[in-house]
N, C-alpha and C positions, 0 to 999 in steps of 0.2 A: 369550726362555722364560723360561719361569717357574721358582722353585725346584723346584718335584716335577720337571720334567720332569727338572732338571739332576740332580737328587736320585735320578731312575732309572736316568742313565745313569751314575754315577761307580756308584754300588751295581752296575750289573752288570757295572763294568770289575774292582771288586774281586773278583765273585767268579768269574769267567773269572781273572785272575790265583790264584786260589786252588788252578784245577781246578777247578770245578763246572762243570755243564752251564747251559747259561741261553736260556733261548727271550725273545725278543720282540714285544711285541702291540701291534701302533698299531690306533683309531679311523682309516677314512681315510673312511666315510663314516657318513649319518646320515638318516632321514626318522624326523617325528614329532618327541616330546620326546622327544629323548633325554637320560642322565644327563650323560653326558659329552661335551664337544664334538670333532671333527676336530680331529685331532694328538696325545691327548692318548694317552699310553703308562703300558705295565709292562712289568717286567721279574719270569721269574718262575723260577724254580729246581729242581735239576734233585728237590728233596725238598719240592715245594711253597709251598718259602716264596714270600712275593708280593711287591714294593717298586712305588709305585704306583696309580693305579684304570682300569679304562673303564667301570665301571659303579658301581651304589651298591654292588656287592659279589656280587649274584646270581653278573651272567655270571667276574667273579673262582673263586669256589665252582667254578666248571663247569670252568673252565683248573685249577686246582688238584686235581682230580676227574682229568683225561684227562690230565694231567703222572704222577701218583700211576698210574694206572690204562692208560691208555690210550692212552701212545705217543708224547704232542705230542713232544716231543724225540728221539724217532726220525726220522720228516720229513728227509728231504734236500734239500729245497728249502722256499723260502717258501710257503704258505696261505691260501687266503682264505674266512671263514668267515663267516656270516649268524648273529645273533641277532632273534627276534623277530617271523621273518616272519608265524608264523603268532599267531593268539589266546593260544593254546596256550602260546606262548612265552615272549609277551607277557609273563603272566600268571604261568609258570614264574620268569623271572628276573629279575622282578621291575624292566621296563619300565616307563616313564609312559606311559598318552596311547595306546597299541599302536608307542611305539616301538620304530626299528629302527636294529641297530646291523650295520655290518660292519666284519671285523676283517680286520689282514694279520698274521699269526705269520709268526716266523722264529726256528727249531728253531739257527739255528748262526750266531749274528750273530760278526762277525770282530769278536779283541781289538783287532788293530792300531790297527783303523779304525774302533774307538769310543774307542783314545788319540789317535789324530789330531782327530774329531772332538771328545772336551773342549777338548785343546791350541788350538783353532782357535776358542771358546766362549772359553778364559779368557784367547781374545789379541783378545779383543771383533771375530773377526770372522762374519760372516752365512754360514750354509754349509746347502747344500742336499746333502741326503743320499739318492740317487738309486737305487734299487733295483729292481732286474730281475729280477721275479719267478721267473716262469719258469725261470731258472736260475740266480739265487741272487745272479748275481753285483751289487757295489753300490760307488760312484766318490762321495766327496766334490768337490762344485766351488762354489764364491766366488759371492754372489749377493748383491742387495741390498736395503732394508727391506722391497721390495715383495711382492717375492716372499710367494709361500703354498703349504701343501700340496697336493699335486692326485696324483691316482687315474686310471686310467683302463684297470684292468684288468691290466694287464700289467707298469707300474711305479709305485712310489709314489715322490714324490719328496718328503720332508719337509724342512722351514726349522728351521733353527739357531743362536740366534743371542746375545748377552748380555743376563744380568738389563738386567730397565729401572728406570731409579733416578732418583734425586727430590734436586734439588742447593736447599740451602735456603739465602737469603742474610738471618742473622739470627734469632737466638734467641728467644726469649720465647714466649707463653701460646698464642698461635696456632701458632707453627712446630712447637712441643712436638701442639697436636692435629694437625695436616696430616701432622706424620713420623707420628702413630698412627693414621692412616685410612688414608694410603699405605702403612705396613706393612703393614697389613691385607689392602691390594690388592697386594700382593705386590713392591713398589719395596724398593731397595735406598733406602737414605736416607742425607745427608750434610748436613750443619748446619754453615754457615759463622758467623765470628761474632767479631771482634778486641777485643771487650771483654767480662773477664773475668769480671764482673760479670752479664753476662745468660748467657752460657754455663755457668759453675761455677752457673748455677741448676736447671739442667735435671739431669732424670734419666729417661735414654731409654736403655733395654737395646737393642741390634739397630743403634742409632742410630750413624754416623762422626762426632763431634763432628772440626772442625775450628776450632783461633784463630789467626786469621790474617786479613791481606787477602784480603777476598770477592773483587777480580781477580785478586790471585795465586792465590790455590787453585784457581779455575776453571782457571787455565794448566796446574796439575802434574797437576788429575784428569785428564788428557782425556776430552772430552767427547764423548762420539759420538751418532751418531742413534739411540739409545735411552735417550738421557738429557732431562729437564726442568729448567728455572732459573727456579726462582723469588722475586724478590727481595720481604722481608719488613718490612725495620725502617724506612723512612719518611724515613731518611736521605738524604739525593742523595749526602754524600759516602760512603758504602757502597754503594749501591743501584745509584747512576751508572757509577762504572767497573766497579762486575758487571756490569749490561749492558750498557757498553761489551765487555767478552768474549764476554758471552753469544749477542748478536748477529751477530758474527764466527765461532761455532762451528758445530759440526755440534744442537748438540738439539735434537728437532721440537717443542720447546713450550719459549716464552720467557715467563715473565710477570711484573710488578708487581704492590704492593698498592697501593691511593691513589684518588681519586676520578677523575672523568672530568678537570675544571678542572687536577689536579694532571698527571694522566699526559699533556693536551698540551703542559705546562713542560714537560713530561721530555724532550716526545719534542723543540721544541725546543732542548735542550740537551744531548742526546743529536747532532743534526745540527750542532756544532762538535766533536765527536767524531772526525768525519773517517770515519761512518758514511753509508753511501746510504740513500737514501728505502726504498727496496729489502729492506734490512737494520734499520730504522726499525719499516717495515709491518709484522717479527715478530713487533711486541712484540703482547703479550696485554694491555690495561691501561682499565679496572680487570681483577683478576684474575679469573678467576671467572663460573660464568654466576650471574643474575641471577638468585637466589633469596625473595628479602626479605631473606637472612640478616642476621643480626646480632649475635650469637654467636661469641667464637671458632669453638668445634664446628663451628656453620653454615656461617659464611665455608670452612673447613677442607673441609665439603661442599662446598661450591659451587666449590675450587676445584680438586676430585678429580674432580668432573664434568669440569670442563672438559678439562682433562688427558686425561679418559678418550675422550672425543670427539676429539683432537689421535688420540693414540693411536690409536686406531685409523680414523682419518681420515673421521671423522663431522662433518658440516657443523653448525656451531655456530648452532639456529636461532633459540634464546633470548638475547639481551645485552639490557642496561639501555635503552633507549632513548634516540635520539641528542638 
């Protein structure tokens, strides 16, 4: 779940707790070039105030108009609406290249259900919100990381989970570059380093800086399947023990900086740490797609590119030559 989607949920709860009427609007299907992906949602208040987005702005304007003048909040059950079927709609609502959006509008979301959903997300539980559109009945179910949004015309199953997180071992120029790009990609970033002279040299707003041994800190972080861990110190005393814990964790990606030769040597060392060949096979090394990167910023781009492939289960088709 990204930060915007989480903010839509928290803002909806705040409005409902304050006694305001709220509608939730979710993109359930797209055709052509759509401005927002399936699963994007927004909350709209009874005075037309809006949080989140489902388009570039024109559809939001129409939703605001309906709230203020058309009784969108007066429906008894969820509604399905489509924008952009006709070329005139596409032009009117600013949808690119003839794009079409299908939206589910929930005029009466249940406050207790949304509060429970937020509690589950903060507890790092992946949850499906199962909405029966004809009746408006909604239930929450546990799910795994493979769950995706589904819509069949009668039921909408939206998937929510914890924020994506990147844990970096080692503080330095490369870590700073990786952290900056990762935050732009909506990761929560943690940097771990026991060396004061390295950690104190970083100035990164929004990054969780942890001074301590990396292996101990990883155990404290409650690593889940929405977390990636990358070792960047080039120091086996720090990297190896961190990787030992990381490779046993539920992290969706574990990587380490270093040459192919150093990666082979590292894997041999890790075999002596009571890790199985299956554990060690999870290690991405050298970390990052091969882009010919040379500068810290370019290497950071390569690392985030490989993280993105792993995050979305996309096969990595370009790596360093053997």
